DRENDO-1510 file (C-alpha; in Angstrom, 1 decimal, always signed):
<recs>
REC; n; res; u; v; w
REC; 1; UNK; +166.9; +25.5; +25.8 .
REC; 2; UNK; +170.6; +24.9; +27.5 .
REC; 3; UNK; +171.6; +25.5; +23.8 .
REC; 4; UNK; +170.3; +28.7; +24.0 .
REC; 5; UNK; +171.6; +29.2; +27.3 .
REC; 6; UNK; +174.8; +28.3; +26.7 .
REC; 7; UNK; +174.7; +31.1; +23.4 .
REC; 8; UNK; +174.1; +34.0; +25.9 .
REC; 9; UNK; +176.5; +32.8; +28.3 .
REC; 10; UNK; +179.0; +32.8; +25.2 .
REC; 11; UNK; +177.8; +36.0; +24.1 .
REC; 12; UNK; +178.1; +37.4; +27.5 .
REC; 13; UNK; +181.3; +36.0; +27.5 .
REC; 14; UNK; +182.7; +37.8; +24.6 .
REC; 15; UNK; +181.6; +40.9; +25.5 .
REC; 16; UNK; +183.2; +41.0; +28.7 .
REC; 17; UNK; +186.9; +39.5; +27.4 .
REC; 18; UNK; +186.6; +42.5; +24.8 .
REC; 19; UNK; +185.4; +45.0; +27.9 .
REC; 20; UNK; +188.9; +43.6; +29.7 .
REC; 21; UNK; +190.9; +43.6; +26.6 .
REC; 22; UNK; +189.7; +47.3; +26.3 .
REC; 23; UNK; +190.5; +48.3; +29.7 .
REC; 24; UNK; +193.7; +46.8; +30.0 .
REC; 25; UNK; +194.8; +49.0; +26.9 .
REC; 26; UNK; +194.2; +51.8; +28.9 .
REC; 27; UNK; +196.5; +50.8; +31.5 .
REC; 28; UNK; +199.2; +49.4; +29.4 .
REC; 29; UNK; +200.8; +53.1; +30.2 .
REC; 30; UNK; +200.8; +52.2; +33.7 .
REC; 31; UNK; +201.5; +48.6; +33.7 .
REC; 32; UNK; +204.6; +46.7; +34.3 .
REC; 33; UNK; +207.5; +47.3; +31.8 .
REC; 34; UNK; +207.6; +44.8; +29.5 .
REC; 35; UNK; +209.7; +44.7; +25.6 .
REC; 36; UNK; +208.5; +44.7; +22.4 .
REC; 37; UNK; +206.2; +47.5; +20.3 .
REC; 38; UNK; +202.8; +47.9; +18.9 .
REC; 39; UNK; +202.8; +45.6; +16.6 .
REC; 40; UNK; +204.1; +42.7; +18.6 .
REC; 41; UNK; +201.1; +44.1; +21.1 .
REC; 42; UNK; +198.5; +43.9; +18.6 .
REC; 43; UNK; +200.2; +40.3; +17.5 .
REC; 44; UNK; +199.6; +39.2; +20.8 .
REC; 45; UNK; +196.1; +40.8; +21.3 .
REC; 46; UNK; +195.2; +39.0; +17.9 .
REC; 47; UNK; +196.5; +35.3; +19.4 .
REC; 48; UNK; +194.6; +35.8; +22.6 .
REC; 49; UNK; +191.3; +36.9; +21.2 .
REC; 50; UNK; +191.9; +33.8; +18.5 .
REC; 51; UNK; +192.7; +31.3; +21.4 .
REC; 52; UNK; +189.5; +32.5; +23.6 .
REC; 53; UNK; +187.4; +32.0; +20.7 .
REC; 54; UNK; +188.3; +28.8; +19.5 .
REC; 55; UNK; +187.8; +28.2; +23.4 .
REC; 56; UNK; +184.2; +29.1; +22.8 .
REC; 57; UNK; +183.5; +27.1; +20.2 .
REC; 58; UNK; +183.1; +23.8; +22.6 .
REC; 59; UNK; +180.6; +24.1; +24.8 .
REC; 60; UNK; +181.6; +21.4; +28.3 .
REC; 61; UNK; +184.5; +22.6; +30.2 .
REC; 62; UNK; +186.5; +19.6; +29.7 .
REC; 63; UNK; +186.4; +20.2; +25.8 .
REC; 64; UNK; +186.9; +24.2; +26.7 .
REC; 65; UNK; +190.2; +23.9; +29.1 .
REC; 66; UNK; +191.9; +20.7; +26.6 .
REC; 67; UNK; +191.2; +23.3; +23.6 .
REC; 68; UNK; +193.0; +26.5; +25.8 .
REC; 69; UNK; +195.8; +24.6; +26.9 .
REC; 70; UNK; +196.3; +22.5; +23.5 .
REC; 71; UNK; +196.2; +25.7; +21.2 .
REC; 72; UNK; +198.4; +27.3; +24.1 .
REC; 73; UNK; +201.4; +24.5; +23.8 .
REC; 74; UNK; +201.3; +25.2; +20.0 .
REC; 75; UNK; +201.4; +28.9; +19.9 .
REC; 76; UNK; +204.3; +29.2; +22.5 .
REC; 77; UNK; +205.8; +26.1; +21.4 .
REC; 78; UNK; +205.6; +24.4; +25.2 .
REC; 79; UNK; +206.5; +20.6; +25.8 .
REC; 80; UNK; +203.4; +20.7; +28.0 .
REC; 81; UNK; +200.8; +23.1; +29.6 .
REC; 82; UNK; +198.6; +21.9; +32.5 .
REC; 83; UNK; +195.4; +24.1; +33.7 .
REC; 84; UNK; +194.3; +23.8; +37.2 .
REC; 85; UNK; +191.5; +25.2; +38.9 .
REC; 86; UNK; +190.5; +25.4; +42.6 .
REC; 87; UNK; +188.2; +23.1; +44.4 .
REC; 88; UNK; +188.7; +23.6; +48.6 .
REC; 89; UNK; +192.0; +21.8; +48.9 .
REC; 90; UNK; +191.9; +19.7; +45.8 .
REC; 91; UNK; +194.5; +20.7; +43.2 .
REC; 92; UNK; +194.7; +18.2; +40.8 .
REC; 93; UNK; +194.8; +19.6; +36.9 .
REC; 94; UNK; +191.7; +19.4; +34.7 .
REC; 95; UNK; +193.8; +19.4; +31.6 .
REC; 96; UNK; +197.1; +18.4; +29.8 .
REC; 97; UNK; +197.9; +19.5; +26.5 .
REC; 98; UNK; +198.3; +17.0; +24.1 .
REC; 99; UNK; +197.0; +14.2; +26.9 .
REC; 100; UNK; +193.3; +12.3; +26.8 .
REC; 101; UNK; +192.8; +12.4; +29.9 .
REC; 102; UNK; +195.0; +13.0; +33.9 .
REC; 103; UNK; +195.9; +10.4; +36.0 .
REC; 104; UNK; +196.3; +11.7; +39.7 .
REC; 105; UNK; +198.7; +9.0; +41.0 .
REC; 106; UNK; +201.8; +9.4; +38.3 .
REC; 107; UNK; +205.3; +11.8; +39.7 .
REC; 108; UNK; +204.2; +14.4; +36.8 .
REC; 109; UNK; +201.2; +15.3; +38.2 .
REC; 110; UNK; +202.4; +15.2; +41.8 .
REC; 111; UNK; +205.0; +17.8; +40.6 .
REC; 112; UNK; +202.9; +20.0; +38.6 .
REC; 113; UNK; +200.8; +20.5; +41.8 .
REC; 114; UNK; +203.4; +21.1; +43.9 .
REC; 115; UNK; +204.3; +23.9; +41.1 .
REC; 116; UNK; +200.8; +24.9; +40.9 .
REC; 117; UNK; +200.2; +25.0; +44.8 .
REC; 118; UNK; +203.9; +26.8; +45.5 .
REC; 119; UNK; +202.6; +29.8; +43.2 .
REC; 120; UNK; +198.9; +29.7; +44.7 .
REC; 121; UNK; +200.2; +29.5; +48.2 .
REC; 122; UNK; +202.4; +32.8; +47.5 .
REC; 123; UNK; +199.7; +34.1; +46.1 .
REC; 124; UNK; +201.8; +35.4; +42.6 .
REC; 125; UNK; +202.9; +33.8; +39.0 .
REC; 126; UNK; +206.2; +32.3; +39.3 .
REC; 127; UNK; +209.0; +32.0; +36.7 .
REC; 128; UNK; +212.0; +29.5; +36.8 .
REC; 129; UNK; +214.4; +30.0; +36.0 .
REC; 130; UNK; +214.0; +33.9; +37.1 .
REC; 131; UNK; +215.0; +36.5; +34.6 .
REC; 132; UNK; +215.5; +38.7; +37.4 .
REC; 133; UNK; +217.0; +37.6; +41.0 .
REC; 134; UNK; +214.0; +37.8; +43.5 .
REC; 135; UNK; +214.7; +36.0; +46.8 .
REC; 136; UNK; +211.3; +36.5; +48.5 .
REC; 137; UNK; +210.2; +34.4; +46.0 .
REC; 138; UNK; +210.1; +30.3; +46.3 .
REC; 139; UNK; +210.7; +28.2; +43.4 .
REC; 140; UNK; +212.1; +24.9; +44.6 .
REC; 141; UNK; +208.5; +23.2; +43.6 .
REC; 142; UNK; +209.2; +24.5; +40.0 .
REC; 143; UNK; +212.8; +23.5; +39.7 .
REC; 144; UNK; +211.9; +19.8; +41.1 .
REC; 145; UNK; +209.6; +20.1; +37.6 .
REC; 146; UNK; +212.2; +21.5; +35.8 .
REC; 147; UNK; +215.0; +19.1; +36.5 .
REC; 148; UNK; +211.9; +15.9; +35.8 .
REC; 149; UNK; +213.8; +13.6; +33.6 .
REC; 150; UNK; +215.4; +16.4; +31.4 .
REC; 151; UNK; +216.1; +20.4; +32.0 .
REC; 152; UNK; +213.0; +22.7; +31.3 .
REC; 153; UNK; +212.1; +26.1; +32.1 .
REC; 154; UNK; +209.1; +26.3; +33.9 .
REC; 155; UNK; +206.1; +29.2; +34.5 .
REC; 156; UNK; +202.8; +29.1; +36.4 .
REC; 157; UNK; +200.7; +32.2; +35.5 .
REC; 158; UNK; +197.7; +32.4; +38.1 .
REC; 159; UNK; +193.7; +32.7; +36.9 .
REC; 160; UNK; +191.5; +35.0; +38.6 .
REC; 161; UNK; +187.5; +36.1; +39.0 .
REC; 162; UNK; +186.4; +38.9; +40.9 .
REC; 163; UNK; +190.0; +39.5; +42.5 .
REC; 164; UNK; +189.8; +36.0; +43.9 .
REC; 165; UNK; +192.4; +32.8; +42.3 .
REC; 166; UNK; +190.6; +30.3; +40.7 .
REC; 167; UNK; +193.5; +28.5; +39.5 .
REC; 168; UNK; +196.7; +28.3; +37.4 .
REC; 169; UNK; +198.2; +27.4; +34.4 .
REC; 170; UNK; +201.6; +26.1; +34.4 .
REC; 171; UNK; +203.8; +25.9; +31.4 .
REC; 172; UNK; +206.9; +23.6; +30.6 .
REC; 173; UNK; +209.3; +25.0; +27.7 .
REC; 174; UNK; +212.5; +23.8; +26.5 .
REC; 175; UNK; +215.7; +25.3; +28.3 .
REC; 176; UNK; +217.0; +27.0; +25.6 .
REC; 177; UNK; +213.4; +28.8; +25.2 .
REC; 178; UNK; +213.5; +30.9; +28.4 .
REC; 179; UNK; +210.2; +32.6; +29.5 .
REC; 180; UNK; +211.0; +36.3; +28.7 .
REC; 181; UNK; +209.9; +39.9; +29.6 .
REC; 182; UNK; +207.3; +39.7; +26.8 .
REC; 183; UNK; +206.2; +36.2; +26.3 .
REC; 184; UNK; +205.4; +36.2; +30.4 .
REC; 185; UNK; +203.1; +39.5; +30.1 .
REC; 186; UNK; +201.8; +37.8; +27.2 .
REC; 187; UNK; +200.6; +34.7; +29.6 .
REC; 188; UNK; +200.0; +36.9; +32.2 .
REC; 189; UNK; +196.8; +38.9; +29.4 .
REC; 190; UNK; +195.8; +35.8; +28.3 .
REC; 191; UNK; +195.2; +34.5; +31.9 .
REC; 192; UNK; +193.6; +37.9; +32.9 .
REC; 193; UNK; +191.2; +37.4; +30.4 .
REC; 194; UNK; +191.1; +33.5; +30.4 .
REC; 195; UNK; +189.9; +33.3; +34.3 .
REC; 196; UNK; +186.1; +34.2; +33.9 .
REC; 197; UNK; +185.6; +32.2; +30.8 .
REC; 198; UNK; +187.2; +29.1; +32.7 .
REC; 199; UNK; +185.2; +29.9; +35.7 .
REC; 200; UNK; +181.7; +30.3; +33.9 .
REC; 201; UNK; +182.2; +26.9; +32.0 .
REC; 202; UNK; +183.1; +25.4; +34.9 .
REC; 203; UNK; +179.9; +26.5; +36.7 .
REC; 204; UNK; +177.9; +26.0; +34.3 .
REC; 205; UNK; +177.8; +22.0; +34.5 .
REC; 206; UNK; +177.5; +22.0; +38.1 .
REC; 207; UNK; +174.2; +21.8; +39.8 .
REC; 208; UNK; +171.8; +24.2; +41.2 .
REC; 209; UNK; +172.3; +23.2; +44.9 .
REC; 210; UNK; +175.8; +23.2; +43.9 .
REC; 211; UNK; +175.6; +26.6; +42.4 .
REC; 212; UNK; +173.8; +28.3; +45.8 .
REC; 213; UNK; +176.2; +27.0; +48.0 .
REC; 214; UNK; +179.2; +28.1; +46.3 .
REC; 215; UNK; +177.6; +31.2; +45.8 .
REC; 216; UNK; +177.0; +31.3; +49.5 .
REC; 217; UNK; +180.7; +30.4; +50.9 .
REC; 218; UNK; +181.8; +33.3; +48.5 .
REC; 219; UNK; +179.3; +35.6; +50.0 .
REC; 220; UNK; +180.1; +34.2; +54.0 .
REC; 221; UNK; +183.8; +34.4; +52.9 .
REC; 222; UNK; +183.6; +38.2; +51.7 .
REC; 223; UNK; +181.6; +39.0; +54.9 .
REC; 224; UNK; +183.8; +37.5; +57.2 .
REC; 225; UNK; +186.8; +39.7; +55.5 .
REC; 226; UNK; +187.2; +42.7; +57.3 .
REC; 227; UNK; +185.6; +45.9; +55.9 .
REC; 228; UNK; +182.3; +45.6; +54.0 .
REC; 229; UNK; +180.5; +47.7; +56.7 .
REC; 230; UNK; +177.9; +48.1; +54.4 .
REC; 231; UNK; +177.1; +44.7; +53.7 .
REC; 232; UNK; +177.5; +43.6; +56.4 .
REC; 233; UNK; +174.7; +45.7; +58.2 .
REC; 234; UNK; +172.6; +44.9; +55.4 .
REC; 235; UNK; +173.0; +41.4; +56.3 .
REC; 236; UNK; +172.1; +41.8; +59.3 .
REC; 237; UNK; +169.6; +43.5; +59.3 .
REC; 238; UNK; +167.9; +40.9; +57.1 .
REC; 239; UNK; +169.4; +37.9; +59.5 .
REC; 240; UNK; +167.0; +39.7; +62.2 .
REC; 241; UNK; +164.2; +40.3; +60.5 .
REC; 242; UNK; +164.0; +36.6; +59.7 .
REC; 243; UNK; +164.1; +35.9; +62.9 .
REC; 244; UNK; +161.7; +38.7; +63.8 .
REC; 245; UNK; +159.1; +36.4; +61.1 .
REC; 246; UNK; +160.5; +33.0; +62.8 .
REC; 247; UNK; +159.4; +33.3; +66.3 .
REC; 248; UNK; +156.7; +35.8; +66.1 .
REC; 249; UNK; +153.1; +35.9; +65.3 .
REC; 250; UNK; +150.3; +38.0; +64.4 .
REC; 251; UNK; +146.6; +37.7; +63.2 .
REC; 252; UNK; +146.0; +35.9; +60.1 .
REC; 253; UNK; +143.2; +37.3; +57.6 .
REC; 254; UNK; +141.4; +35.4; +54.7 .
REC; 255; UNK; +140.4; +37.8; +52.4 .
REC; 256; UNK; +137.6; +37.7; +49.9 .
REC; 257; UNK; +134.9; +39.8; +47.8 .
REC; 258; UNK; +132.1; +40.4; +49.3 .
REC; 259; UNK; +128.6; +41.4; +48.5 .
REC; 260; UNK; +125.8; +43.0; +50.6 .
REC; 261; UNK; +122.0; +41.2; +50.1 .
REC; 262; UNK; +119.1; +41.5; +51.8 .
REC; 263; UNK; +118.3; +39.1; +54.1 .
REC; 264; UNK; +114.6; +38.5; +52.3 .
REC; 265; UNK; +114.2; +39.6; +48.6 .
REC; 266; UNK; +110.5; +39.6; +47.4 .
REC; 267; UNK; +109.9; +38.5; +43.5 .
REC; 268; UNK; +107.1; +41.0; +42.2 .
REC; 269; UNK; +105.7; +38.6; +39.4 .
REC; 270; UNK; +103.5; +39.1; +36.8 .
REC; 271; UNK; +99.5; +37.5; +37.6 .
REC; 272; UNK; +98.7; +36.9; +34.3 .
REC; 273; UNK; +99.3; +37.7; +30.4 .
REC; 274; UNK; +98.5; +40.9; +30.1 .
REC; 275; UNK; +100.5; +44.5; +29.0 .
REC; 276; UNK; +102.4; +46.9; +31.4 .
REC; 277; UNK; +100.0; +49.7; +32.1 .
REC; 278; UNK; +101.5; +51.9; +35.3 .
REC; 279; UNK; +105.1; +52.2; +36.5 .
REC; 280; UNK; +105.8; +54.1; +40.4 .
REC; 281; UNK; +108.9; +52.7; +40.7 .
REC; 282; UNK; +112.7; +51.7; +39.4 .
REC; 283; UNK; +115.5; +50.3; +41.0 .
REC; 284; UNK; +117.1; +52.1; +43.6 .
REC; 285; UNK; +113.9; +53.4; +44.9 .
REC; 286; UNK; +112.6; +53.5; +48.7 .
REC; 287; UNK; +109.2; +52.4; +48.9 .
REC; 288; UNK; +106.6; +52.1; +51.7 .
REC; 289; UNK; +104.4; +49.3; +52.2 .
REC; 290; UNK; +101.1; +49.4; +50.4 .
REC; 291; UNK; +102.5; +51.7; +48.2 .
REC; 292; UNK; +101.7; +51.3; +44.6 .
REC; 293; UNK; +104.8; +50.1; +42.3 .
REC; 294; UNK; +102.8; +49.2; +39.2 .
REC; 295; UNK; +99.7; +47.8; +37.3 .
REC; 296; UNK; +99.1; +45.9; +34.4 .
REC; 297; UNK; +96.2; +46.9; +31.5 .
REC; 298; UNK; +92.8; +45.4; +33.0 .
REC; 299; UNK; +90.7; +46.1; +30.0 .
REC; 300; UNK; +90.2; +42.6; +28.6 .
REC; 301; UNK; +89.7; +41.2; +32.7 .
REC; 302; UNK; +87.0; +44.0; +33.3 .
REC; 303; UNK; +85.2; +42.6; +29.8 .
REC; 304; UNK; +85.6; +39.1; +31.0 .
REC; 305; UNK; +83.6; +40.5; +34.6 .
REC; 306; UNK; +80.6; +41.7; +33.0 .
REC; 307; UNK; +80.5; +38.7; +30.7 .
REC; 308; UNK; +80.6; +36.2; +33.6 .
REC; 309; UNK; +78.5; +38.7; +35.6 .
REC; 310; UNK; +76.2; +38.7; +33.2 .
REC; 311; UNK; +75.8; +35.5; +33.1 .
REC; 312; UNK; +75.4; +35.1; +36.6 .
REC; 313; UNK; +72.4; +37.0; +36.3 .
REC; 314; UNK; +70.6; +35.1; +34.4 .
REC; 315; UNK; +71.1; +32.0; +35.8 .
REC; 316; UNK; +69.9; +33.6; +38.8 .
REC; 317; UNK; +66.4; +34.3; +37.3 .
REC; 318; UNK; +66.4; +30.9; +36.2 .
REC; 319; UNK; +67.1; +29.7; +39.7 .
REC; 320; UNK; +64.3; +32.0; +41.0 .
REC; 321; UNK; +61.9; +30.7; +38.4 .
REC; 322; UNK; +62.4; +27.1; +38.9 .
REC; 323; UNK; +61.9; +27.3; +42.4 .
REC; 324; UNK; +58.7; +29.5; +42.0 .
REC; 325; UNK; +57.4; +26.5; +39.7 .
REC; 326; UNK; +58.5; +23.8; +42.0 .
REC; 327; UNK; +60.7; +21.9; +39.4 .
REC; 328; UNK; +63.7; +20.6; +41.8 .
REC; 329; UNK; +65.6; +19.2; +39.1 .
REC; 330; UNK; +65.6; +22.5; +37.4 .
REC; 331; UNK; +66.9; +23.8; +40.4 .
REC; 332; UNK; +69.6; +21.8; +41.0 .
REC; 333; UNK; +70.8; +22.2; +37.4 .
REC; 334; UNK; +70.6; +25.9; +37.5 .
REC; 335; UNK; +72.0; +25.8; +40.7 .
REC; 336; UNK; +74.8; +24.5; +39.7 .
REC; 337; UNK; +75.4; +26.6; +37.0 .
REC; 338; UNK; +75.4; +29.7; +38.9 .
REC; 339; UNK; +78.4; +28.3; +41.3 .
REC; 340; UNK; +80.4; +27.7; +38.4 .
REC; 341; UNK; +79.6; +31.4; +36.8 .
REC; 342; UNK; +80.5; +33.0; +40.6 .
REC; 343; UNK; +83.7; +30.7; +40.8 .
REC; 344; UNK; +84.7; +32.2; +37.8 .
REC; 345; UNK; +83.5; +35.6; +38.5 .
REC; 346; UNK; +85.5; +35.8; +42.0 .
REC; 347; UNK; +88.8; +34.6; +39.8 .
REC; 348; UNK; +88.7; +37.1; +37.6 .
REC; 349; UNK; +87.9; +40.0; +40.8 .
REC; 350; UNK; +90.6; +38.8; +42.5 .
REC; 351; UNK; +92.9; +38.6; +39.6 .
REC; 352; UNK; +91.8; +42.2; +39.3 .
REC; 353; UNK; +93.0; +43.2; +42.5 .
REC; 354; UNK; +96.7; +41.6; +42.1 .
REC; 355; UNK; +97.0; +43.7; +38.4 .
REC; 356; UNK; +97.8; +46.6; +40.9 .
REC; 357; UNK; +101.2; +45.9; +42.7 .
REC; 358; UNK; +101.9; +47.4; +46.2 .
REC; 359; UNK; +104.8; +46.9; +48.1 .
REC; 360; UNK; +104.4; +44.1; +51.2 .
REC; 361; UNK; +106.9; +46.0; +53.6 .
REC; 362; UNK; +109.2; +48.3; +53.6 .
REC; 363; UNK; +111.9; +48.4; +51.2 .
REC; 364; UNK; +114.2; +49.4; +48.5 .
REC; 365; UNK; +113.5; +48.0; +44.8 .
REC; 366; UNK; +116.8; +45.7; +44.4 .
REC; 367; UNK; +116.1; +45.1; +40.4 .
REC; 368; UNK; +113.4; +46.1; +37.4 .
REC; 369; UNK; +113.1; +48.8; +35.5 .
REC; 370; UNK; +110.0; +48.8; +33.4 .
REC; 371; UNK; +109.8; +52.4; +32.8 .
REC; 372; UNK; +111.3; +51.7; +29.4 .
REC; 373; UNK; +108.8; +48.5; +28.8 .
REC; 374; UNK; +105.0; +51.0; +28.9 .
REC; 375; UNK; +102.9; +48.5; +26.8 .
REC; 376; UNK; +104.7; +45.8; +26.3 .
REC; 377; UNK; +103.6; +42.1; +26.8 .
REC; 378; UNK; +104.6; +40.0; +30.2 .
REC; 379; UNK; +103.7; +36.5; +30.5 .
REC; 380; UNK; +102.0; +34.7; +33.6 .
REC; 381; UNK; +105.1; +34.5; +36.4 .
REC; 382; UNK; +107.6; +36.5; +35.0 .
REC; 383; UNK; +109.5; +38.3; +37.3 .
REC; 384; UNK; +108.8; +42.6; +37.2 .
REC; 385; UNK; +110.6; +43.6; +40.3 .
REC; 386; UNK; +112.7; +42.0; +42.8 .
REC; 387; UNK; +112.5; +43.8; +46.4 .
REC; 388; UNK; +114.5; +44.0; +49.7 .
REC; 389; UNK; +114.3; +44.9; +53.3 .
REC; 390; UNK; +116.0; +48.3; +54.5 .
REC; 391; UNK; +117.7; +47.5; +57.5 .
REC; 392; UNK; +118.2; +43.3; +57.1 .
REC; 393; UNK; +121.0; +42.2; +54.6 .
REC; 394; UNK; +123.6; +39.5; +54.8 .
REC; 395; UNK; +126.7; +39.0; +54.0 .
REC; 396; UNK; +127.6; +36.7; +50.9 .
REC; 397; UNK; +131.9; +36.1; +50.9 .
REC; 398; UNK; +133.5; +34.2; +47.7 .
REC; 399; UNK; +136.7; +32.6; +49.7 .
REC; 400; UNK; +139.0; +30.6; +47.5 .
REC; 401; UNK; +139.0; +27.0; +47.9 .
REC; 402; UNK; +142.6; +27.5; +48.9 .
REC; 403; UNK; +141.5; +29.3; +52.1 .
REC; 404; UNK; +138.3; +27.4; +52.4 .
REC; 405; UNK; +139.7; +24.7; +55.3 .
REC; 406; UNK; +140.3; +27.4; +57.4 .
REC; 407; UNK; +137.1; +29.3; +57.4 .
REC; 408; UNK; +134.4; +27.6; +60.0 .
REC; 409; UNK; +131.0; +29.2; +61.7 .
REC; 410; UNK; +132.3; +30.2; +65.0 .
REC; 411; UNK; +134.6; +33.1; +63.2 .
REC; 412; UNK; +134.5; +37.1; +63.3 .
REC; 413; UNK; +135.8; +39.5; +60.9 .
REC; 414; UNK; +135.7; +43.1; +59.1 .
REC; 415; UNK; +133.9; +44.4; +56.1 .
REC; 416; UNK; +135.2; +47.9; +54.1 .
REC; 417; UNK; +133.1; +48.4; +51.0 .
REC; 418; UNK; +133.8; +50.2; +48.2 .
REC; 419; UNK; +131.4; +52.5; +48.1 .
REC; 420; UNK; +132.3; +53.6; +52.3 .
REC; 421; UNK; +135.5; +53.0; +52.3 .
REC; 422; UNK; +136.4; +55.2; +55.2 .
REC; 423; UNK; +133.5; +52.8; +57.4 .
REC; 424; UNK; +135.2; +49.5; +58.8 .
REC; 425; UNK; +131.9; +47.3; +59.7 .
REC; 426; UNK; +132.5; +43.7; +61.6 .
REC; 427; UNK; +130.3; +40.8; +60.9 .
REC; 428; UNK; +129.7; +37.1; +61.8 .
REC; 429; UNK; +130.3; +33.9; +60.0 .
REC; 430; UNK; +126.9; +32.2; +60.3 .
REC; 431; UNK; +126.6; +29.5; +57.2 .
REC; 432; UNK; +129.6; +27.9; +54.6 .
REC; 433; UNK; +127.9; +26.5; +51.6 .
REC; 434; UNK; +129.7; +23.2; +51.0 .
REC; 435; UNK; +129.7; +23.7; +47.1 .
REC; 436; UNK; +132.2; +25.4; +44.8 .
REC; 437; UNK; +131.8; +27.9; +41.9 .
REC; 438; UNK; +133.8; +28.7; +38.9 .
REC; 439; UNK; +134.6; +32.0; +37.8 .
REC; 440; UNK; +137.0; +33.6; +36.5 .
REC; 441; UNK; +139.1; +30.5; +36.0 .
REC; 442; UNK; +139.2; +30.3; +40.1 .
REC; 443; UNK; +137.0; +27.8; +42.3 .
REC; 444; UNK; +135.5; +29.4; +45.0 .
REC; 445; UNK; +133.0; +29.1; +47.9 .
REC; 446; UNK; +130.3; +30.9; +49.4 .
REC; 447; UNK; +130.2; +32.3; +52.9 .
REC; 448; UNK; +127.3; +33.4; +54.6 .
REC; 449; UNK; +127.9; +36.5; +57.4 .
REC; 450; UNK; +125.8; +38.5; +59.3 .
REC; 451; UNK; +126.3; +42.2; +60.3 .
REC; 452; UNK; +126.9; +43.1; +64.1 .
REC; 453; UNK; +125.5; +46.5; +63.4 .
REC; 454; UNK; +122.6; +47.5; +61.1 .
REC; 455; UNK; +123.4; +51.5; +58.7 .
REC; 456; UNK; +120.9; +53.9; +57.1 .
REC; 457; UNK; +124.1; +53.9; +54.3 .
REC; 458; UNK; +123.7; +50.4; +53.2 .
REC; 459; UNK; +122.0; +49.1; +50.3 .
REC; 460; UNK; +121.7; +46.0; +49.1 .
REC; 461; UNK; +124.1; +45.4; +45.7 .
REC; 462; UNK; +127.1; +47.4; +47.3 .
REC; 463; UNK; +130.9; +45.9; +46.9 .
REC; 464; UNK; +133.9; +45.3; +49.1 .
REC; 465; UNK; +136.6; +43.3; +50.4 .
REC; 466; UNK; +136.1; +41.3; +53.7 .
REC; 467; UNK; +139.0; +39.7; +55.8 .
REC; 468; UNK; +138.3; +36.7; +58.4 .
REC; 469; UNK; +140.2; +36.5; +61.3 .
REC; 470; UNK; +141.0; +32.8; +61.6 .
REC; 471; UNK; +143.6; +33.3; +64.4 .
REC; 472; UNK; +147.7; +33.6; +65.4 .
REC; 473; UNK; +149.9; +31.8; +63.3 .
REC; 474; UNK; +153.8; +32.8; +62.9 .
REC; 475; UNK; +154.6; +35.5; +60.5 .
REC; 476; UNK; +157.0; +33.8; +58.4 .
REC; 477; UNK; +154.1; +31.0; +57.9 .
REC; 478; UNK; +151.5; +33.7; +56.9 .
REC; 479; UNK; +153.7; +35.1; +54.0 .
REC; 480; UNK; +155.0; +32.1; +52.8 .
REC; 481; UNK; +151.8; +29.5; +53.3 .
REC; 482; UNK; +150.6; +30.0; +50.0 .
REC; 483; UNK; +154.0; +29.4; +48.2 .
REC; 484; UNK; +154.2; +26.1; +50.5 .
REC; 485; UNK; +151.0; +24.6; +49.5 .
REC; 486; UNK; +151.4; +25.3; +46.0 .
REC; 487; UNK; +154.7; +23.9; +45.9 .
REC; 488; UNK; +153.1; +20.7; +47.9 .
REC; 489; UNK; +150.2; +20.7; +45.0 .
REC; 490; UNK; +152.8; +20.3; +42.5 .
REC; 491; UNK; +155.3; +18.2; +44.5 .
REC; 492; UNK; +152.1; +16.0; +44.7 .
REC; 493; UNK; +151.0; +16.5; +40.9 .
REC; 494; UNK; +154.7; +15.5; +39.7 .
</recs>
């Protein structure tokens, strides 16, 4: 993953460097005066691209900076090239050509650091000895570096990124090879393109918190400067919004899906094994108490009733004959047979009554469509219809398990149904089922609520969104508590 990010960063850096080079070409006509012809400029550009490409072959900042100073020293035939980045008040060089490391205690390092500070403090590149007189530029530190151990000529070029000075490159050459205008211009062009590359590689190796702190300091410095009134206004509004969210309170609501159900649901089941003969209602129909809803075929029971009635009449005649003959034993036997036949006959009569299913109360058919099932067989106990009362409902809320701890039976809320978006109905929590249900990859708890007001427009099965009013909370907590809870959970899991 890190290698992939590095490749992307390299590609972006190359495109950015080419764009800067193209922009520099366009400004050459109005740029500083320089010597040489177009062929020399093209040669310099090829060298610059080659130096940058060689540096991009490395992934770490130390390798990039060492490669850069070594290649630059080889191309310009310098005795030594040093590179330093600005780190607060620290100016210690990070790379020195043809050197395995940097000794911060050596006198040479102190001289190089002083020369770089001299250029950074004056915010200008310095050449010593200068090609032309400029009494406004101080070069004492460069003079001391040039006269250290042997006479040399020195040059410090500033590195910039996003209009900010980020460091400097100091070059040292023999005294007989002065930094002429063409070489100085070449170094400036190189520094213009190398600055973003070096800064990018340097920031890649920082921790995330360090990068964030650096970005904060950069923006703070920008805001502290004069001007930038639009950005200052924007940041001021953001700060004011954060203060309002931190200290203001609001009503926290727990949201969940809701479905309307009848408080009582009566199941109309088949009393026997039989066949559907008549259907008078279907799902959604409103019925009155005692209204016929459906019937089963009674032919078989009618035949059984006739059979049992005949058996009962036969036993009754035998019973009368036995009593006439005073045969007490036969009287007892026939009497028992009569009672058995009568009981079986009563069962059949009761089953015949139940074949005609009627509504036990005023209500609405919630479930059941038997019109397409006429003549089909049904089993005893099979549910045919579901009936619910018209004006007695309950609300079943599905509350996410992340919010169930905030819900209790003393709270109230509001409900909006999809079929009645303009009506806001109030409800009160009545019961919380302490068992979670997995649905759609989430866990929910069922919460039962009761509507405060009844409406003739309501029907069982309506869906909507319910919001339970939990209490007053800080606005920033209301907006961020889901994220903080998730973060705590992930940290605990790790």
